[in-house]
All heavy atoms as an XYZ file, in Angstrom:
907
protein
N     -34.996      2.557     10.781
C     -35.351      1.949     12.028
C     -34.608      2.681     13.139
O     -33.420      2.921     13.051
C     -34.965      0.474     11.978
C     -35.532     -0.310     13.057
S     -35.412     -2.106     12.857
C     -34.282     -2.398     11.574
N     -35.338      2.999     14.209
C     -34.760      3.706     15.334
C     -34.942      2.841     16.581
O     -36.047      2.359     16.852
C     -35.449      5.070     15.529
C     -35.324      5.896     14.246
C     -34.878      5.797     16.729
C     -36.163      7.130     14.250
N     -33.875      2.628     17.334
C     -33.965      1.836     18.561
C     -33.997      2.812     19.728
O     -33.080      3.621     19.898
C     -32.782      0.863     18.689
C     -32.797     -0.090     17.497
C     -32.839      0.121     20.010
C     -31.631     -1.029     17.459
N     -35.047      2.745     20.524
C     -35.196      3.627     21.677
C     -35.523      2.783     22.898
O     -36.575      2.153     22.960
C     -36.313      4.659     21.448
O     -37.515      3.959     21.180
C     -35.985      5.597     20.311
N     -34.643      2.743     23.882
C     -34.886      2.014     25.126
C     -35.195      0.544     24.910
O     -36.036     -0.017     25.586
N     -34.544     -0.077     23.951
C     -34.749     -1.484     23.684
C     -35.905     -1.766     22.732
O     -36.038     -2.870     22.250
N     -36.743     -0.776     22.460
C     -37.856     -0.991     21.531
C     -37.452     -0.493     20.154
O     -36.642      0.414     20.022
C     -39.096     -0.237     22.015
N     -38.011     -1.092     19.124
C     -37.720     -0.682     17.753
C     -38.909      0.110     17.233
O     -40.032     -0.384     17.229
C     -37.449     -1.899     16.855
C     -36.226     -2.665     17.373
C     -37.268     -1.469     15.409
C     -35.962     -3.944     16.634
N     -38.646      1.341     16.824
C     -39.709      2.195     16.281
C     -39.467      2.388     14.795
O     -38.359      2.717     14.376
C     -39.706      3.543     16.991
N     -40.487      2.164     14.021
C     -40.399      2.384     12.580
C     -40.777      3.837     12.287
O     -41.805      4.307     12.772
C     -41.368      1.458     11.832
C     -41.049     -0.001     11.967
C     -39.776     -0.364     11.218
O     -39.404      0.283     10.258
N     -39.099     -1.406     11.662
N     -39.940      4.551     11.507
C     -40.318      5.927     11.172
C     -41.557      5.927     10.280
O     -41.712      5.074      9.415
C     -39.099      6.474     10.426
C     -38.319      5.291     10.022
C     -38.677      4.169     10.937
N     -42.456      6.839     10.559
C     -43.668      6.920      9.744
C     -43.459      7.931      8.634
O     -42.805      8.956      8.837
C     -44.865      7.309     10.607
O     -44.633      8.574     11.174
N     -44.014      7.658      7.470
C     -43.860      8.624      6.377
C     -44.619      9.902      6.708
O     -45.669      9.881      7.339
C     -44.473      7.916      5.163
C     -45.351      6.854      5.734
C     -44.789      6.497      7.080
N     -44.058     11.031      6.293
C     -44.691     12.309      6.585
C     -45.890     12.555      5.684
O     -46.753     13.347      6.002
C     -43.674     13.447      6.446
O     -43.178     13.463      5.128
N     -45.937     11.880      4.542
C     -47.037     12.071      3.612
C     -47.188     10.823      2.756
O     -46.214     10.148      2.447
C     -46.759     13.281      2.713
O     -47.730     13.390      1.715
N     -48.404     10.541      2.368
C     -48.633      9.397      1.489
C     -48.748      9.827      0.032
O     -48.955      9.010     -0.836
C     -49.919      8.655      1.902
O     -51.007      9.575      1.834
C     -49.801      8.077      3.295
N     -48.623     11.116     -0.237
C     -48.750     11.633     -1.592
C     -47.415     11.548     -2.312
O     -46.396     11.971     -1.791
C     -49.213     13.105     -1.565
O     -50.398     13.179     -0.791
C     -49.476     13.612     -2.954
N     -47.441     10.993     -3.514
C     -46.248     10.955     -4.351
C     -46.330     12.080     -5.368
O     -47.384     12.314     -5.957
C     -46.146      9.625     -5.098
C     -45.848      8.470     -4.158
O     -45.182      8.702     -3.135
O     -46.297      7.349     -4.441
N     -45.224     12.767     -5.568
C     -45.163     13.828     -6.567
C     -44.212     13.394     -7.664
O     -43.123     12.914     -7.403
C     -44.715     15.146     -5.934
C     -45.724     15.640     -4.937
C     -45.515     15.507     -3.581
C     -46.916     16.207     -5.371
C     -46.460     15.946     -2.678
C     -47.871     16.641     -4.471
C     -47.633     16.515     -3.120
O     -48.575     16.937     -2.240
N     -44.653     13.547     -8.889
C     -43.919     13.057    -10.039
C     -43.299     14.195    -10.823
O     -43.777     15.326    -10.769
C     -44.867     12.283    -10.955
C     -45.431     11.053    -10.281
O     -44.672     10.373     -9.576
O     -46.636     10.788    -10.457
N     -42.269     13.875    -11.605
C     -41.742     14.888    -12.539
C     -42.844     15.306    -13.505
O     -43.779     14.551    -13.773
C     -40.624     14.148    -13.272
C     -40.269     13.018    -12.385
C     -41.530     12.635    -11.661
N     -42.728     16.505    -14.016
C     -43.732     17.016    -14.935
C     -43.074     17.906    -15.975
O     -41.888     18.203    -15.880
C     -44.835     17.782    -14.168
O     -45.912     18.055    -15.051
C     -44.307     19.080    -13.588
N     -43.828     18.334    -16.948
C     -43.323     19.225    -17.999
C     -44.021     20.571    -17.888
O     -45.130     20.665    -17.381
C     -43.581     18.616    -19.374
N     -43.339     21.613    -18.357
C     -43.962     22.935    -18.412
C     -43.559     23.616    -19.709
O     -42.487     23.377    -20.252
C     -43.547     23.792    -17.213
O     -42.241     24.280    -17.368
N     -44.431     24.448    -20.190
C     -44.178     25.281    -21.361
C     -44.152     26.711    -20.860
O     -45.131     27.182    -20.288
C     -45.288     25.089    -22.396
C     -45.094     25.790    -23.726
C     -43.922     25.172    -24.479
C     -46.346     25.680    -24.566
N     -43.016     27.395    -21.012
C     -42.886     28.711    -20.407
C     -42.375     29.754    -21.386
O     -41.712     29.439    -22.363
C     -41.953     28.649    -19.190
O     -40.660     28.243    -19.568
N     -42.708     30.984    -21.093
C     -42.137     32.134    -21.778
C     -40.831     32.430    -21.072
O     -40.805     32.603    -19.849
C     -43.073     33.340    -21.693
C     -42.531     34.624    -22.301
C     -42.337     34.464    -23.801
C     -43.460     35.772    -22.002
N     -39.730     32.456    -21.807
C     -38.402     32.627    -21.225
C     -37.756     33.893    -21.764
O     -37.784     34.141    -22.974
C     -37.524     31.404    -21.548
O     -38.153     30.240    -21.022
C     -36.135     31.535    -20.965
N     -37.178     34.667    -20.866
C     -36.509     35.907    -21.243
C     -35.035     35.798    -20.855
O     -34.712     35.672    -19.677
C     -37.160     37.111    -20.547
C     -38.631     37.191    -20.933
C     -36.418     38.390    -20.879
C     -39.431     38.166    -20.125
N     -34.118     35.824    -21.846
C     -32.688     35.788    -21.535
C     -32.207     37.183    -21.142
O     -32.706     38.186    -21.645
C     -32.049     35.326    -22.842
C     -32.990     35.795    -23.899
C     -34.357     35.777    -23.288
N     -31.246     37.235    -20.237
C     -30.681     38.529    -19.849
C     -29.213     38.363    -19.502
O     -28.751     37.268    -19.201
C     -31.463     39.158    -18.686
C     -31.453     38.343    -17.427
C     -30.474     38.525    -16.462
C     -32.418     37.387    -17.207
C     -30.473     37.777    -15.302
C     -32.431     36.625    -16.047
C     -31.444     36.826    -15.094
N     -28.483     39.454    -19.576
C     -27.066     39.445    -19.284
C     -26.511     40.836    -19.451
O     -27.224     41.830    -19.291
N     -25.221     40.928    -19.808
C     -24.555     42.222    -19.943
C     -25.197     43.076    -21.025
O     -25.229     44.295    -20.925
C     -23.077     42.014    -20.250
N     -25.740     42.457    -22.061
C     -26.372     43.200    -23.143
C     -27.816     43.581    -22.857
O     -28.475     44.169    -23.692
N     -28.333     43.227    -21.685
C     -29.717     43.525    -21.344
C     -30.665     42.499    -21.936
O     -30.268     41.460    -22.448
N     -31.944     42.799    -21.875
C     -32.979     41.919    -22.420
C     -33.227     42.320    -23.860
O     -33.581     43.456    -24.149
C     -34.272     42.034    -21.592
C     -34.011     41.564    -20.165
C     -35.390     41.231    -22.238
C     -35.161     41.799    -19.219
N     -33.006     41.394    -24.791
C     -33.147     41.712    -26.212
C     -34.256     40.948    -26.903
O     -34.732     41.357    -27.940
C     -31.837     41.455    -26.930
C     -30.718     42.377    -26.493
C     -29.461     42.000    -27.192
N     -29.103     40.636    -26.796
C     -27.903     40.224    -26.535
N     -26.895     41.027    -26.671
N     -27.671     38.996    -26.171
N     -34.659     39.798    -26.362
C     -35.654     38.980    -27.033
C     -36.301     38.031    -26.031
O     -36.145     38.204    -24.828
C     -35.039     38.212    -28.196
C     -33.848     37.361    -27.793
O     -33.574     37.262    -26.589
O     -33.203     36.782    -28.657
N     -37.012     37.043    -26.510
C     -37.665     36.068    -25.647
C     -37.607     34.711    -26.322
O     -37.258     34.589    -27.492
C     -39.126     36.464    -25.374
C     -40.007     36.308    -26.567
C     -40.728     35.141    -26.764
C     -40.089     37.303    -27.524
C     -41.530     34.982    -27.886
C     -40.893     37.160    -28.644
C     -41.607     35.991    -28.821
N     -37.956     33.689    -25.579
C     -38.009     32.346    -26.122
C     -39.181     31.578    -25.541
O     -39.803     32.001    -24.567
N     -39.470     30.442    -26.141
C     -40.493     29.534    -25.645
C     -39.768     28.258    -25.228
O     -39.073     27.644    -26.037
C     -41.546     29.239    -26.726
C     -42.225     30.535    -27.140
C     -42.551     28.214    -26.229
C     -43.108     30.409    -28.353
N     -39.919     27.886    -23.950
C     -39.162     26.758    -23.399
C     -40.049     25.581    -23.053
O     -41.154     25.758    -22.544
C     -38.433     27.189    -22.126
O     -37.499     28.188    -22.395
N     -39.546     24.400    -23.318
C     -40.133     23.162    -22.842
C     -39.211     22.649    -21.752
O     -38.037     22.376    -22.016
C     -40.259     22.132    -23.969
C     -40.776     20.756    -23.551
C     -42.187     20.859    -22.997
C     -40.712     19.795    -24.720
N     -39.716     22.569    -20.511
C     -38.901     22.200    -19.362
C     -39.405     20.913    -18.731
O     -40.611     20.675    -18.662
C     -38.944     23.300    -18.295
C     -38.457     24.622    -18.826
O     -37.378     24.707    -19.369
N     -39.259     25.650    -18.677
N     -38.479     20.095    -18.250
C     -38.803     18.931    -17.445
C     -38.485     19.312    -16.006
O     -37.340     19.664    -15.697
C     -37.985     17.716    -17.883
C     -38.236     16.439    -17.097
C     -39.693     16.002    -17.240
C     -37.309     15.342    -17.560
N     -39.491     19.279    -15.138
C     -39.351     19.704    -13.749
C     -39.280     18.499    -12.825
O     -39.866     17.459    -13.108
C     -40.526     20.598    -13.344
C     -40.828     21.775    -14.269
C     -42.041     22.541    -13.771
C     -39.626     22.681    -14.402
N     -38.604     18.651    -11.694
C     -38.398     17.537    -10.775
C     -39.661     17.129    -10.022
O     -39.761     16.003     -9.560
C     -37.313     17.872     -9.742
O     -37.674     19.086     -9.064
C     -35.957     18.014    -10.403
N     -40.636     18.028     -9.888
C     -41.847     17.700     -9.149
C     -43.045     18.473     -9.687
O     -42.876     19.558    -10.239
C     -41.698     17.985     -7.636
O     -42.879     17.574     -6.953
C     -41.430     19.442     -7.361
N     -44.213     17.889     -9.505
C     -45.449     18.584     -9.847
C     -46.166     19.089     -8.598
O     -47.307     19.521     -8.663
C     -46.372     17.702    -10.684
C     -46.813     16.452     -9.952
O     -46.358     16.167     -8.846
N     -47.688     15.685    -10.565
N     -45.501     19.033     -7.463
C     -46.091     19.488     -6.205
C     -46.313     20.991     -6.247
O     -45.416     21.752     -6.622
C     -45.171     19.134     -5.035
C     -45.711     19.553     -3.693
C     -44.797     19.186     -2.546
O     -43.697     18.670     -2.781
O     -45.203     19.420     -1.398
N     -47.494     21.428     -5.854
C     -47.801     22.854     -5.837
C     -47.165     23.512     -4.621
O     -47.027     22.900     -3.567
C     -49.311     23.069     -5.816
C     -49.982     22.645     -7.095
C     -51.479     22.885     -7.082
O     -52.030     23.250     -6.035
O     -52.093     22.691     -8.138
N     -46.773     24.775     -4.784
C     -46.166     25.568     -3.712
C     -44.918     24.890     -3.148
O     -44.751     24.770     -1.938
C     -47.183     25.864     -2.609
C     -48.365     26.628     -3.156
O     -48.202     27.608     -3.873
N     -49.556     26.170     -2.856
N     -44.053     24.439     -4.061
C     -42.826     23.743     -3.671
C     -41.668     24.192     -4.564
O     -41.872     24.624     -5.697
C     -43.012     22.241     -3.793
N     -40.461     24.069     -4.049
C     -39.260     24.354     -4.836
C     -39.024     23.210     -5.802
O     -39.351     22.060     -5.508
C     -38.055     24.540     -3.919
C     -38.194     25.739     -3.049
C     -38.530     25.753     -1.726
C     -38.034     27.101     -3.432
N     -38.591     27.041     -1.269
C     -38.293     27.900     -2.301
C     -37.716     27.735     -4.628
C     -38.221     29.278     -2.320
C     -37.649     29.122     -4.650
C     -37.896     29.876     -3.513
N     -38.442     23.520     -6.965
C     -38.176     22.494     -7.976
C     -36.896     22.831     -8.729
O     -36.400     23.939     -8.676
C     -39.356     22.354     -8.937
C     -39.770     23.614     -9.652
S     -38.743     24.034    -11.053
C     -39.517     25.553    -11.582
N     -36.393     21.851     -9.422
C     -35.266     22.017    -10.332
C     -35.688     21.469    -11.679
O     -36.763     20.892    -11.827
N     -34.833     21.626    -12.665
C     -35.195     21.080    -13.966
C     -34.197     21.415    -15.046
O     -33.160     22.035    -14.806
N     -34.541     21.003    -16.240
C     -33.747     21.273    -17.432
C     -34.708     21.476    -18.590
O     -35.831     20.965    -18.567
C     -32.807     20.110    -17.720
N     -34.271     22.240    -19.580
C     -35.171     22.493    -20.686
C     -34.474     22.910    -21.962
O     -33.270     23.173    -21.975
N     -35.257     22.950    -23.013
C     -34.808     23.456    -24.303
C     -35.668     24.666    -24.649
O     -36.849     24.712    -24.310
C     -34.885     22.386    -25.417
C     -33.905     21.266    -25.159
C     -36.285     21.843    -25.551
N     -35.049     25.640    -25.297
C     -35.742     26.890    -25.623
C     -35.606     27.187    -27.101
O     -34.540     27.005    -27.682
C     -35.157     28.063    -24.805
O     -35.221     27.733    -23.419
C     -35.915     29.345    -25.054
N     -36.684     27.652    -27.699
C     -36.699     28.125    -29.076
C     -36.758     29.647    -29.030
O     -37.672     30.226    -28.449
C     -37.906     27.564    -29.825
C     -38.086     28.161    -31.188
C     -37.182     27.870    -32.198
C     -39.128     29.015    -31.458
C     -37.327     28.423    -33.462
C     -39.294     29.576    -32.713
C     -38.391     29.286    -33.720
N     -35.734     30.316    -29.621
C     -35.658     31.775    -29.692
C     -35.948     32.202    -31.131
O     -35.084     32.079    -31.997
C     -34.262     32.268    -29.301
C     -33.885     31.992    -27.865
C     -33.068     30.910    -27.536
C     -34.328     32.813    -26.840
C     -32.705     30.660    -26.226
C     -33.976     32.567    -25.526
C     -33.155     31.490    -25.228
O     -32.808     31.246    -23.925
N     -37.136     32.705    -31.427
C     -37.489     33.032    -32.814
C     -36.674     34.174    -33.414
O     -36.481     34.216    -34.629
C     -38.971     33.394    -32.743
C     -39.277     33.631    -31.326
C     -38.250     32.936    -30.513
N     -36.145     35.098    -32.611
C     -35.450     36.272    -33.148
C     -33.941     36.095    -33.254
O     -33.253     36.983    -33.738
C     -35.759     37.496    -32.286
N     -33.395     34.970    -32.838
C     -31.937     34.773    -32.859
C     -31.498     33.945    -34.056
O     -32.254     33.138    -34.583
C     -31.487     34.082    -31.575
C     -31.642     34.966    -30.368
C     -30.945     34.373    -29.191
N     -30.994     35.342    -28.093
C     -30.156     35.352    -27.111
N     -29.202     34.457    -27.035
N     -30.258     36.263    -26.158
N     -30.240     34.148    -34.458
C     -29.670     33.320    -35.519
C     -29.510     31.879    -35.039
O     -29.840     30.940    -35.738
C     -28.322     33.880    -35.971
C     -28.479     35.207    -36.700
O     -29.557     35.453    -37.263
O     -27.513     35.995    -36.688
N     -28.952     31.726    -33.834
C     -28.856     30.422    -33.193
C     -30.143     30.244    -32.393
O     -30.276     30.760    -31.300
C     -27.629     30.372    -32.284
C     -27.478     29.041    -31.600
O     -28.171     28.086    -31.910
N     -26.562     28.978    -30.644
N     -31.117     29.548    -32.935
C     -32.476     29.543    -32.403
C     -32.705     28.642    -31.193
O     -33.699     28.780    -30.512
C     -33.453     29.169    -33.503
C     -33.434     30.182    -34.643
C     -34.718     30.199    -35.384
C     -34.718     31.187    -36.512
N     -34.740     32.562    -36.096
N     -31.805     27.695    -30.906
C     -32.038     26.759    -29.811
C     -31.173     27.057    -28.601
O     -30.017     27.436    -28.721
C     -31.802     25.325    -30.278
C     -32.819     24.786    -31.275
C     -32.468     23.365    -31.666
C     -34.225     24.854    -30.723
N     -31.766     26.862    -27.429
C     -31.057     27.001    -26.171
C     -31.253     25.755    -25.326
O     -32.170     24.965    -25.562
N     -30.383     25.561    -24.335
C     -30.472     24.426    -23.417
C     -30.130     24.919    -22.017
O     -29.046     25.433    -21.791
C     -29.552     23.298    -23.850
S     -27.883     23.830    -24.266
N     -31.078     24.789    -21.104
C     -30.948     25.414    -19.787
C     -31.052     24.424    -18.640
O     -31.721     23.406    -18.750
C     -32.056     26.454    -19.580
O     -31.971     27.470    -20.525
N     -30.421     24.796    -17.545
C     -30.640     24.179    -16.245
C     -31.344     25.241    -15.420
O     -30.928     26.400    -15.410
C     -29.313     23.763    -15.582
C     -29.542     23.271    -14.173
C     -28.618     22.703    -16.411
N     -32.444     24.854    -14.751
C     -33.256     25.848    -14.059
C     -33.554     25.436    -12.624
O     -33.444     24.268    -12.257
C     -34.586     26.105    -14.796
C     -35.430     24.825    -14.851
C     -34.344     26.654    -16.185
C     -36.831     25.037    -15.377
N     -33.932     26.400    -11.836
C     -34.414     26.189    -10.478
C     -35.461     27.244    -10.190
O     -35.361     28.373    -10.673
N     -36.472     26.876     -9.431
C     -37.515     27.847     -9.147
C     -38.574     27.303     -8.239
O     -38.322     26.417     -7.436
N     -39.766     27.822     -8.416
C     -40.873     27.486     -7.520
C     -42.135     27.179     -8.317
O     -42.476     27.907     -9.242
C     -41.131     28.668     -6.598
C     -42.211     28.453     -5.591
C     -41.641     28.361     -4.218
N     -42.736     28.330     -3.228
C     -42.752     27.513     -2.224
N     -41.760     26.660     -2.054
N     -43.729     27.520     -1.369
N     -42.781     26.071     -7.949
C     -44.098     25.745     -8.485
C     -45.142     26.439     -7.622
O     -45.032     26.466     -6.403
C     -44.366     24.237     -8.429
C     -43.593     23.478     -9.456
O     -43.222     24.010    -10.492
N     -43.332     22.212     -9.187
N     -46.158     26.972     -8.269
C     -47.297     27.556     -7.579
C     -48.540     26.809     -8.040
O     -48.458     25.859     -8.801
C     -47.407     29.048     -7.897
C     -46.202     29.830     -7.458
C     -45.215     30.179     -8.368
C     -46.049     30.200     -6.133
C     -44.098     30.887     -7.965
C     -44.929     30.908     -5.718
C     -43.956     31.254     -6.634
N     -49.699     27.241     -7.603
C     -50.933     26.631     -8.072
C     -51.139     27.016     -9.528
O     -51.314     28.183     -9.848
C     -52.125     27.104     -7.216
O     -51.838     26.795     -5.853
C     -53.407     26.408     -7.644
N     -51.046     26.039    -10.436
C     -51.229     26.229    -11.880
C     -50.212     27.163    -12.531
O     -50.502     27.758    -13.568
C     -52.643     26.729    -12.185
C     -53.691     25.726    -11.776
O     -53.484     24.525    -11.896
N     -54.795     26.200    -11.264
N     -49.030     27.317    -11.975
C     -47.994     28.129    -12.609
C     -46.638     27.784    -12.012
O     -46.543     27.088    -11.011
C     -48.285     29.627    -12.436
O     -48.242     29.968    -11.064
N     -45.590     28.270    -12.658
C     -44.226     28.121    -12.123
C     -43.391     29.314    -12.550
O     -43.659     29.953    -13.559
C     -43.588     26.799    -12.541
C     -43.409     26.597    -14.021
C     -42.017     26.914    -14.554
O     -41.158     27.419    -13.823
O     -41.807     26.668    -15.735
N     -42.382     29.599    -11.758
C     -41.470     30.714    -11.982
C     -40.058     30.176    -11.806
O     -39.796     29.480    -10.823
C     -41.770     31.807    -10.961
C     -40.935     33.055    -10.970
C     -41.284     33.893    -12.198
C     -41.206     33.854     -9.712
N     -39.159     30.453    -12.756
C     -37.812     29.897    -12.624
C     -36.731     30.869    -13.124
O     -37.002     31.766    -13.901
C     -37.688     28.562    -13.363
C     -37.757     28.685    -14.849
N     -38.906     28.447    -15.559
C     -36.828     29.027    -15.775
C     -38.670     28.623    -16.846
N     -37.414     28.985    -17.007
N     -35.526     30.629    -12.625
C     -34.314     31.267    -13.105
C     -33.379     30.157    -13.536
O     -33.420     29.058    -13.001
C     -33.646     32.095    -12.000
C     -34.422     33.306    -11.615
C     -35.320     33.271    -10.569
C     -34.275     34.491    -12.327
C     -36.055     34.380    -10.214
C     -35.002     35.610    -11.983
C     -35.895     35.562    -10.920
N     -32.518     30.456    -14.510
C     -31.619     29.418    -14.968
C     -30.462     29.973    -15.771
O     -30.293     31.187    -15.907
N     -29.678     29.052    -16.300
C     -28.556     29.414    -17.158
C     -28.658     28.594    -18.432
O     -28.788     27.372    -18.395
C     -27.217     29.158    -16.480
C     -26.063     29.642    -17.323
C     -25.774     30.997    -17.420
C     -25.293     28.749    -18.059
C     -24.740     31.458    -18.211
C     -24.250     29.201    -18.850
C     -23.981     30.550    -18.926
O     -22.957     31.005    -19.718
N     -28.607     29.280    -19.568
C     -28.663     28.651    -20.882
C     -27.230     28.425    -21.360
O     -26.521     29.373    -21.694
C     -29.428     29.549    -21.860
C     -29.713     28.868    -23.185
O     -28.841     28.116    -23.666
O     -30.804     29.106    -23.723
N     -26.802     27.163    -21.380
C     -25.434     26.829    -21.772
C     -25.200     27.000    -23.268
O     -24.083     27.277    -23.692
C     -25.098     25.397    -21.348
C     -24.978     25.249    -19.866
C     -26.052     24.811    -19.111
C     -23.795     25.558    -19.218
C     -25.954     24.686    -17.736
C     -23.675     25.438    -17.842
C     -24.762     24.999    -17.098
N     -26.223     26.820    -24.080
C     -26.068     26.965    -25.526
C     -25.949     28.433    -25.942
O     -25.166     28.767    -26.824
C     -27.235     26.310    -26.254
S     -27.351     24.535    -25.983
N     -26.731     29.301    -25.315
C     -26.711     30.730    -25.643
C     -25.755     31.526    -24.760
O     -25.481     32.693    -25.020
C     -28.124     31.315    -25.512
C     -29.135     30.705    -26.447
C     -28.939     31.156    -27.875
O     -28.382     32.211    -28.151
N     -29.394     30.341    -28.808
N     -25.289     30.910    -23.662
C     -24.378     31.548    -22.698
C     -25.004     32.803    -22.078
O     -24.378     33.860    -21.994
C     -23.029     31.857    -23.341
C     -22.294     30.616    -23.809
C     -20.964     30.960    -24.437
C     -20.211     29.747    -24.856
N     -20.745     28.970    -25.924
N     -26.250     32.662    -21.618
C     -26.967     33.750    -20.948
C     -27.777     33.186    -19.778
O     -28.126     32.008    -19.765
C     -27.930     34.502    -21.896
C     -27.180     35.242    -22.977
C     -28.958     33.561    -22.500
N     -28.049     34.041    -18.805
C     -28.985     33.688    -17.745
C     -30.393     33.898    -18.283
O     -30.593     34.655    -19.233
C     -28.743     34.564    -16.510
C     -27.465     34.231    -15.808
C     -26.311     34.943    -16.074
C     -27.410     33.185    -14.898
C     -25.121     34.629    -15.441
C     -26.226     32.861    -14.261
C     -25.077     33.584    -14.532
N     -31.364     33.224    -17.674
C     -32.730     33.411    -18.138
C     -33.719     33.374    -16.983
O     -33.425     32.899    -15.896
C     -33.106     32.416    -19.233
C     -33.021     30.980    -18.795
O     -33.338     30.635    -17.668
N     -32.591     30.117    -19.691
N     -34.870     33.896    -17.271
C     -35.986     33.972    -16.339
C     -37.202     33.456    -17.090
O     -37.389     33.796    -18.260
C     -36.182     35.441    -15.930
C     -37.493     35.742    -15.302
C     -37.712     35.455    -13.970
C     -38.518     36.309    -16.034
C     -38.932     35.733    -13.386
C     -39.738     36.597    -15.457
C     -39.944     36.302    -14.130
N     -38.010     32.629    -16.462
C     -39.165     32.091    -17.166
C     -40.391     31.992    -16.285
O     -40.302     31.900    -15.058
N     -41.536     32.008    -16.932
C     -42.809     31.873    -16.222
C     -43.742     31.002    -17.063
O     -43.764     31.084    -18.283
C     -43.432     33.255    -15.925
C     -43.777     33.998    -17.197
C     -44.639     33.119    -15.033
N     -44.460     30.127    -16.379
C     -45.465     29.271    -16.999
C     -46.773     29.535    -16.272
O     -46.837     29.450    -15.050
C     -45.072     27.801    -16.854
C     -46.179     26.840    -17.248
O     -47.061     27.226    -18.031
O     -46.170     25.692    -16.763
N     -47.816     29.857    -17.014
C     -49.103     30.162    -16.399
C     -49.985     28.936    -16.256
O     -51.107     29.040    -15.780
C     -49.858     31.233    -17.207
O     -50.039     30.746    -18.530
C     -49.086     32.528    -17.218
N     -49.496     27.777    -16.666
C     -50.248     26.544    -16.487
C     -51.449     26.404    -17.400
O     -52.384     25.681    -17.082
N     -51.433     27.078    -18.531
C     -52.567     26.998    -19.455
C     -52.659     25.604    -20.074
O     -53.734     25.074    -20.262
C     -52.446     28.078    -20.552
C     -52.566     29.461    -19.924
C     -53.482     27.872    -21.638
C     -52.249     30.592    -20.877
N     -51.509     24.996    -20.374
C     -51.492     23.690    -21.032
C     -51.063     22.600    -20.053
O     -50.179     22.800    -19.242
C     -50.516     23.710    -22.209
C     -50.803     24.722    -23.315
C     -49.687     24.700    -24.332
C     -52.123     24.435    -23.970
N     -51.675     21.429    -20.152
C     -51.265     20.270    -19.369
C     -50.095     19.595    -20.088
O     -49.874     19.831    -21.282
C     -52.432     19.302    -19.216
O     -52.769     18.755    -20.472
N     -49.319     18.727    -19.419
C     -48.184     18.070    -20.074
C     -48.495     17.392    -21.403
O     -47.739     17.556    -22.353
C     -47.679     17.091    -19.013
C     -47.987     17.796    -17.736
C     -49.333     18.462    -17.991
N     -49.617     16.639    -21.580
C     -49.887     16.064    -22.914
C     -50.125     17.142    -23.977
O     -49.682     16.996    -25.119
C     -51.142     15.216    -22.697
C     -51.150     14.902    -21.249
C     -50.544     16.102    -20.577
N     -50.805     18.219    -23.608
C     -51.031     19.309    -24.556
C     -49.719     20.005    -24.901
O     -49.519     20.447    -26.022
C     -52.016     20.321    -23.972
C     -53.418     19.774    -23.823
C     -54.312     20.686    -23.011
O     -53.812     21.347    -22.086
O     -55.523     20.737    -23.316
N     -48.809     20.117    -23.931
C     -47.498     20.727    -24.166
C     -46.739     19.920    -25.207
O     -46.159     20.468    -26.139
C     -46.694     20.830    -22.849
C     -47.327     21.863    -21.926
C     -45.234     21.165    -23.124
C     -46.768     21.867    -20.530
N     -46.727     18.593    -25.057
C     -46.000     17.744    -25.998
C     -46.592     17.874    -27.402
O     -45.861     17.959    -28.383
C     -46.020     16.292    -25.533
C     -45.319     16.065    -24.203
S     -43.637     16.708    -24.138
C     -42.808     15.581    -25.208
N     -47.916     17.917    -27.503
C     -48.556     18.075    -28.808
C     -48.215     19.423    -29.426
O     -47.927     19.529    -30.619
C     -50.068     17.921    -28.671
N     -48.195     20.477    -28.613
C     -47.850     21.816    -29.089
C     -46.405     21.857    -29.604
O     -46.126     22.390    -30.665
C     -48.048     22.841    -27.961
C     -47.652     24.234    -28.334
C     -48.478     25.005    -29.129
C     -46.459     24.761    -27.885
C     -48.120     26.294    -29.475
C     -46.088     26.062    -28.226
C     -46.919     26.820    -29.025
N     -45.473     21.256    -28.844
C     -44.071     21.269    -29.242
C     -43.868     20.459    -30.533
O     -43.071     20.843    -31.385
C     -43.178     20.738    -28.135
C     -43.103     21.683    -26.929
S     -42.646     23.375    -27.334
C     -40.919     23.193    -27.679
N     -44.581     19.348    -30.688
C     -44.482     18.576    -31.933
C     -44.997     19.395    -33.117
O     -44.424     19.365    -34.197
C     -45.252     17.269    -31.814
C     -44.625     16.208    -30.925
C     -45.578     15.043    -30.739
C     -43.300     15.744    -31.491
N     -46.074     20.148    -32.901
C     -46.628     21.007    -33.938
C     -45.621     22.084    -34.329
O     -45.382     22.341    -35.500
C     -47.928     21.642    -33.435
C     -48.522     22.634    -34.384
C     -49.172     22.216    -35.538
C     -48.410     23.994    -34.149
C     -49.719     23.123    -36.418
C     -48.961     24.910    -35.016
C     -49.615     24.484    -36.162
N     -44.987     22.716    -33.333
C     -44.003     23.782    -33.599
C     -42.795     23.218    -34.334
O     -42.339     23.784    -35.321
C     -43.558     24.443    -32.266
C     -44.724     25.221    -31.646
C     -42.365     25.354    -32.468
C     -45.161     26.424    -32.414
N     -42.245     22.102    -33.840
C     -41.042     21.550    -34.479
C     -41.326     21.013    -35.864
O     -40.451     21.039    -36.726
C     -40.408     20.444    -33.600
O     -41.395     19.466    -33.311
C     -39.859     21.013    -32.319
N     -42.535     20.544    -36.131
C     -42.880     20.078    -37.482
C     -42.827     21.232    -38.467
O     -42.426     21.057    -39.618
C     -44.257     19.437    -37.485
N     -43.178     22.419    -38.030
C     -43.114     23.593    -38.888
C     -41.710     24.102    -39.116
O     -41.429     24.807    -40.081
N     -40.762     23.722    -38.241
C     -39.377     24.187    -38.352
C     -38.529     23.305    -39.255
O     -37.509     23.724    -39.749
C     -38.730     24.234    -36.965
C     -39.361     25.214    -35.986
C     -38.683     25.066    -34.636
C     -39.255     26.628    -36.494
N     -38.945     22.076    -39.422
C     -38.126     21.115    -40.175
C     -38.369     21.252    -41.662
O     -39.360     21.584    -42.148
C     -38.440     19.681    -39.703
C     -37.654     18.676    -40.505
C     -38.147     19.553    -38.243
């Protein structure tokens, strides 16, 4: 509430659109002092599904070529139309990473894909 010259003005919302958290499935490439040696597949939870907007998030990564196959990252990046691009740090692998999602799968399809992959690992 803003009081101006004795009158009370209610601030108007800038938009009526709500943006919700979403999931993404991305190809992730770790890099550091040893260079780029392999890749991973990441399932990320993003702070917003808004297109052409900055976002943050966290995710888990499966690295098929590593002995320690799982990673856990904090990421930040940008959502685009049907894709996202992010940079982050993997605390489990102790490496920085770069990832891209082309938006081929929707969040329900991503969850089904990850369940299929993890069922094969157990």
